[in-house]
C-alpha positions as CSV (number, residue, x, y, z in Angstrom):
1,M,54.5,-31.9,18.8
2,S,57.0,-31.3,16.3
3,I,59.2,-28.0,16.4
4,E,61.0,-27.0,13.3
5,T,63.5,-24.2,12.6
6,R,64.3,-22.7,9.1
7,V,66.5,-19.8,8.2
8,I,64.2,-17.7,6.0
9,Q,66.1,-17.0,2.5
10,P,66.7,-13.4,1.6
11,D,65.9,-11.7,-1.9
12,M,68.6,-12.9,-4.2
13,D,67.5,-11.0,-7.4
14,K,71.3,-9.7,-8.0
15,D,72.3,-13.3,-8.4
16,I,72.5,-14.5,-12.1
17,I,73.8,-16.9,-14.6
18,V,74.7,-15.7,-18.3
19,R,74.6,-18.8,-20.9
20,A,76.3,-17.8,-23.9
21,T,78.2,-19.3,-27.2
22,A,80.9,-17.7,-29.0
23,A,82.9,-18.2,-32.3
24,G,79.9,-19.5,-34.1
25,G,79.2,-22.1,-31.4
26,F,82.4,-23.5,-31.4
27,V,82.8,-22.2,-27.5
28,R,80.2,-22.6,-24.8
29,C,80.4,-20.3,-22.0
30,F,78.9,-19.2,-18.4
31,A,79.2,-16.7,-16.2
32,A,77.9,-16.1,-12.7
33,T,77.6,-13.4,-10.2
34,T,76.5,-14.8,-6.9
35,R,77.5,-12.6,-3.6
36,D,74.1,-13.0,-2.3
37,M,74.0,-16.9,-2.7
38,V,77.5,-16.8,-0.8
39,E,76.8,-14.4,1.9
40,Y,73.7,-16.1,2.9
41,A,75.2,-19.5,3.0
42,R,78.0,-17.9,5.2
43,G,75.4,-17.0,7.6
44,L,73.5,-20.1,7.4
45,H,76.8,-22.1,8.4
46,N,78.7,-19.4,10.4
47,T,81.6,-20.2,8.3
48,S,85.3,-18.9,8.7
49,P,86.6,-16.6,5.9
50,V,88.6,-19.4,4.2
51,A,85.5,-22.0,4.5
52,T,83.6,-19.2,2.7
53,A,85.8,-19.1,0.2
54,A,85.9,-22.8,-0.6
55,L,82.2,-23.2,-0.5
56,G,81.2,-19.9,-2.1
57,R,83.6,-21.1,-5.0
58,T,81.9,-24.6,-5.0
59,L,78.3,-23.3,-5.0
60,T,79.0,-20.9,-7.8
61,A,80.6,-23.9,-10.0
62,A,77.7,-25.9,-9.3
63,A,75.2,-23.5,-10.3
64,M,76.7,-23.1,-13.6
65,M,77.1,-26.6,-14.0
66,G,73.4,-27.4,-13.0
67,S,72.2,-24.8,-15.8
68,M,74.0,-27.1,-18.3
69,Q,71.6,-30.0,-17.2
70,K,68.4,-30.5,-19.5
71,G,65.7,-32.5,-17.8
72,E,63.7,-30.6,-15.0
73,K,64.5,-33.2,-12.2
74,E,68.1,-33.7,-12.9
75,L,70.6,-33.1,-10.0
76,L,74.2,-32.4,-9.6
77,T,76.4,-33.2,-6.6
78,I,79.8,-32.1,-6.1
79,S,81.5,-33.6,-3.1
80,I,85.3,-32.9,-2.1
81,R,87.0,-35.0,0.7
82,G,90.7,-34.0,1.7
83,D,93.2,-34.2,4.5
84,G,93.0,-30.8,5.1
85,P,91.6,-29.2,8.4
86,M,88.2,-28.5,6.7
87,K,87.9,-31.9,5.5
88,G,85.5,-31.0,2.5
89,L,82.5,-30.0,1.3
90,T,79.1,-30.9,-0.3
91,V,77.1,-29.0,-3.0
92,T,74.0,-29.9,-4.7
93,A,72.5,-28.2,-7.8
94,G,69.1,-28.6,-9.4
95,A,68.5,-28.0,-13.2
96,D,67.0,-24.6,-12.4
97,S,70.6,-23.5,-11.2
98,F,69.5,-23.1,-7.4
99,V,71.8,-24.9,-4.9
100,K,72.8,-25.9,-1.5
101,G,75.7,-27.0,0.3
102,Y,77.6,-27.4,3.6
103,P,81.2,-27.7,4.6
104,I,82.5,-30.4,7.2
105,V,84.3,-28.3,9.6
106,P,82.9,-24.7,8.8
107,D,85.0,-22.9,11.4
108,V,88.4,-23.8,10.4
109,V,91.1,-21.1,10.6
110,I,94.3,-21.5,8.9
111,P,97.2,-18.6,8.1
112,A,96.5,-16.7,4.5
113,K,99.0,-17.3,1.8
114,E,102.0,-15.3,1.5
115,N,100.4,-13.1,-1.2
116,G,97.4,-12.3,1.5
117,K,94.9,-14.4,-0.3
118,L,92.8,-17.2,1.7
119,D,94.5,-20.3,1.6
120,V,91.6,-22.6,0.2
121,S,94.1,-25.4,-0.8
122,G,95.6,-25.6,2.4
123,A,92.3,-25.9,4.1
124,I,91.3,-28.7,2.0
125,G,94.3,-30.3,1.3
126,H,94.9,-33.5,-0.9
127,G,91.9,-35.7,-1.9
128,Y,89.3,-36.2,-4.3
129,M,86.5,-34.7,-6.1
130,T,83.4,-36.4,-6.7
131,V,80.7,-35.4,-9.3
132,V,77.5,-37.3,-9.2
133,K,74.5,-36.4,-12.0
134,D,71.4,-38.0,-11.3
135,L,69.8,-37.8,-14.8
136,G,66.5,-39.8,-13.5
137,L,68.1,-43.2,-15.1
138,K,68.3,-46.2,-13.2
139,E,72.2,-45.3,-12.1
140,P,73.6,-41.8,-11.9
141,Y,76.7,-40.9,-13.6
142,V,79.8,-40.8,-11.0
143,G,83.3,-39.1,-12.2
144,Q,86.0,-38.8,-9.7
145,T,89.2,-37.2,-9.9
146,E,92.1,-36.5,-7.8
147,L,92.3,-32.8,-6.4
148,V,95.2,-31.1,-8.4
149,S,95.4,-28.2,-6.3
150,G,92.4,-27.8,-3.8
151,E,91.7,-24.3,-5.2
152,I,88.2,-25.7,-6.6
153,A,88.6,-23.9,-10.1
154,E,91.5,-25.8,-11.2
155,D,90.3,-29.0,-9.9
156,L,87.0,-28.4,-12.0
157,T,89.0,-27.7,-15.0
158,Y,90.9,-31.0,-14.8
159,Y,87.4,-32.9,-14.2
160,F,86.0,-31.6,-17.1
161,A,89.2,-32.6,-19.2
162,N,89.3,-36.3,-17.7
163,S,85.9,-37.3,-16.8
164,E,83.8,-35.5,-19.6
165,Q,86.5,-35.2,-22.2
166,V,85.9,-31.2,-22.6
167,P,88.3,-29.0,-22.9
168,S,87.5,-26.3,-20.2
169,S,88.8,-23.0,-18.5
170,V,87.1,-22.6,-14.9
171,G,87.6,-19.4,-13.1
172,L,86.1,-18.9,-9.6
173,G,86.3,-16.1,-6.7
174,V,85.3,-15.0,-3.5
175,L,86.4,-11.8,-1.9
176,M,85.6,-10.9,1.7
177,N,85.1,-7.7,3.4
178,R,87.2,-6.7,6.5
179,N,84.2,-7.7,8.6
180,N,84.1,-11.2,7.1
181,T,81.1,-10.8,5.2
182,V,81.1,-11.4,1.2
183,R,82.2,-8.3,-0.8
184,C,81.5,-10.1,-4.1
185,A,81.6,-13.6,-5.6
186,G,81.2,-15.2,-9.1
187,G,82.8,-17.3,-11.6
188,F,82.9,-18.4,-15.4
189,I,83.1,-21.9,-17.4
190,I,84.4,-21.6,-20.8
191,Q,84.3,-24.9,-23.0
192,L,85.8,-25.7,-26.4
193,M,83.2,-27.7,-28.7
194,P,84.7,-30.5,-30.8
195,D,86.5,-29.3,-33.9
196,A,87.2,-25.9,-32.7
197,P,89.4,-24.1,-35.1
198,D,93.1,-23.3,-33.9
199,Y,92.6,-19.6,-34.1
200,V,89.8,-20.1,-31.7
201,I,91.9,-21.7,-29.1
202,T,94.8,-19.3,-29.8
203,Q,92.5,-16.2,-28.8
204,L,91.0,-17.8,-25.8
205,E,94.2,-18.9,-24.6
206,A,95.4,-15.2,-25.1
207,N,92.2,-13.9,-23.0
208,L,92.8,-16.2,-20.5
209,G,96.3,-14.9,-20.2
210,M,95.3,-11.4,-19.9
211,F,92.5,-11.7,-17.4
212,S,93.2,-11.0,-14.0
213,S,91.1,-12.7,-11.8
214,V,87.1,-13.1,-11.1
215,T,87.1,-11.1,-7.8
216,T,89.4,-8.2,-9.4
217,V,86.8,-7.6,-12.2
218,L,83.8,-8.1,-10.5
219,D,85.3,-5.5,-7.7
220,E,86.0,-2.9,-10.4
221,G,81.9,-3.2,-11.4
222,A,82.1,-5.6,-14.1
223,S,79.0,-7.7,-14.7
224,A,78.7,-11.6,-15.6
225,E,78.1,-10.5,-19.4
226,D,81.2,-8.2,-19.1
227,M,83.4,-11.2,-18.1
228,L,82.4,-13.3,-21.0
229,R,83.1,-10.5,-23.3
230,M,86.7,-10.0,-21.7
231,L,87.2,-13.5,-22.1
232,T,86.0,-13.9,-25.6
233,E,86.5,-11.0,-27.5
234,P,87.1,-10.5,-30.6
235,L,85.2,-13.8,-31.2
236,E,81.3,-13.1,-31.6
237,L,79.6,-13.7,-28.3
238,E,76.1,-14.4,-28.5
239,I,74.0,-14.2,-25.1
240,L,71.7,-17.1,-25.0
241,D,69.7,-16.4,-21.8
242,V,70.2,-14.7,-18.5
243,I,68.7,-16.8,-15.3
244,P,68.2,-16.5,-11.8
245,T,70.4,-18.6,-9.2
246,G,70.5,-18.6,-5.5
247,Y,70.5,-20.8,-2.4
248,R,67.7,-22.8,-1.7
249,C,67.3,-26.0,0.6
250,D,64.3,-28.2,-0.4
251,C,63.9,-30.4,2.7
252,S,60.7,-30.7,4.6
253,R,58.9,-32.7,7.4
254,E,57.4,-34.7,4.5
255,R,60.9,-35.9,3.2
256,V,62.3,-36.3,6.5
257,L,59.6,-38.6,7.5
258,K,59.9,-40.7,4.6
259,A,63.5,-41.2,5.5
260,I,62.4,-42.6,8.8
261,V,59.9,-44.7,7.3
262,S,62.4,-46.3,5.2
263,L,64.4,-47.6,8.2
264,G,64.1,-51.4,9.1
265,R,61.9,-52.4,12.0
266,D,64.5,-52.8,14.2
267,E,65.7,-49.4,14.4
268,L,62.1,-48.1,14.5
269,A,61.6,-50.3,17.6
270,Q,64.8,-49.4,19.3
271,M,63.7,-45.5,18.5
272,A,60.2,-46.2,19.9
273,A,61.5,-48.0,23.2
274,E,64.1,-45.1,24.1
275,K,60.6,-42.9,24.6
276,Q,62.6,-39.6,23.5
277,D,61.9,-37.2,20.8
278,I,63.8,-38.1,17.6
279,E,65.6,-35.0,16.1
280,V,66.9,-34.8,12.7
281,K,68.9,-32.0,11.6
282,C,69.2,-31.0,7.9
283,Q,72.8,-30.5,7.0
284,F,72.2,-27.8,4.2
285,C,70.2,-25.3,6.1
286,D,70.0,-26.5,9.8
287,S,66.3,-26.7,9.9
288,V,65.4,-29.1,12.9
289,Y,62.5,-31.7,12.7
290,R,61.4,-33.6,15.8
291,F,59.2,-36.5,16.0
292,P,57.8,-37.7,19.2
293,P,57.9,-41.5,20.2
294,A,54.3,-41.7,19.6
295,E,54.5,-41.1,16.3
296,I,57.5,-43.2,15.9
297,G,55.3,-45.9,17.4
298,E,52.4,-45.3,14.9
299,I,55.1,-45.7,11.9
300,L,56.2,-49.1,13.5
301,A,52.4,-50.1,13.8
302,E,51.9,-49.4,10.2
303,K,54.9,-51.9,9.1
304,S,53.7,-54.6,11.3
């Protein structure tokens, strides 16, 4: 008998992504509020505050990057690996902007920075960021860049400039309550399109210089649209659409079974011979799938 456990996802109607353009299309911009998404991920993986911040920033970025994809079945994965105590994390986003992810070491605890902020860069350390885009083609697009800070936003800014040749500014933030729940979370991505006039670049640079931080403006009550207006004024901002986002894992018993079926005959035979339930746990949502020896034997017989 198979036993499965799954955490029920709460209502996440408050998590949204605003997609817009500014300066007559010379600027492409995205902003997101993701408090419920990040809080759900925190509870799911029982993350420490610094791991929550790292995972939450990456989930937020992936959600916005997912909304950039055009095909319904396109997938984007951000993988960060570092030499810090957290070791890294993996996040996946669909074209619908729903995401899932997990940290390698969820309970890492390190001292805060001198300014009192969570030391995400210290938790991740030096390493690499890899972005994989599965566009449904024969081979996925893979871009890899060195981590420039380990703070996620700066690393994605560097990734966009070097791997996609798109001048961008990325802002991400997660603010924690004293009881280690998530108070607010969100972010933005501002990108320059080709041939953007100098006055547009100058204005964006000035606005970014005056912008305090994502968590500061969100904690003061700003919305995702408010963030974009702060970052683009007086350039004319045109809101294209507002879409929902959230945390969603699409694992299932059927998908896990397909993975088991794909194993070689020798490995299946060894599983059947051990006469113990095969247990598979999803890293993204902690669901557990168990397959009894008899079922493994049936699969083996079908492959004979």
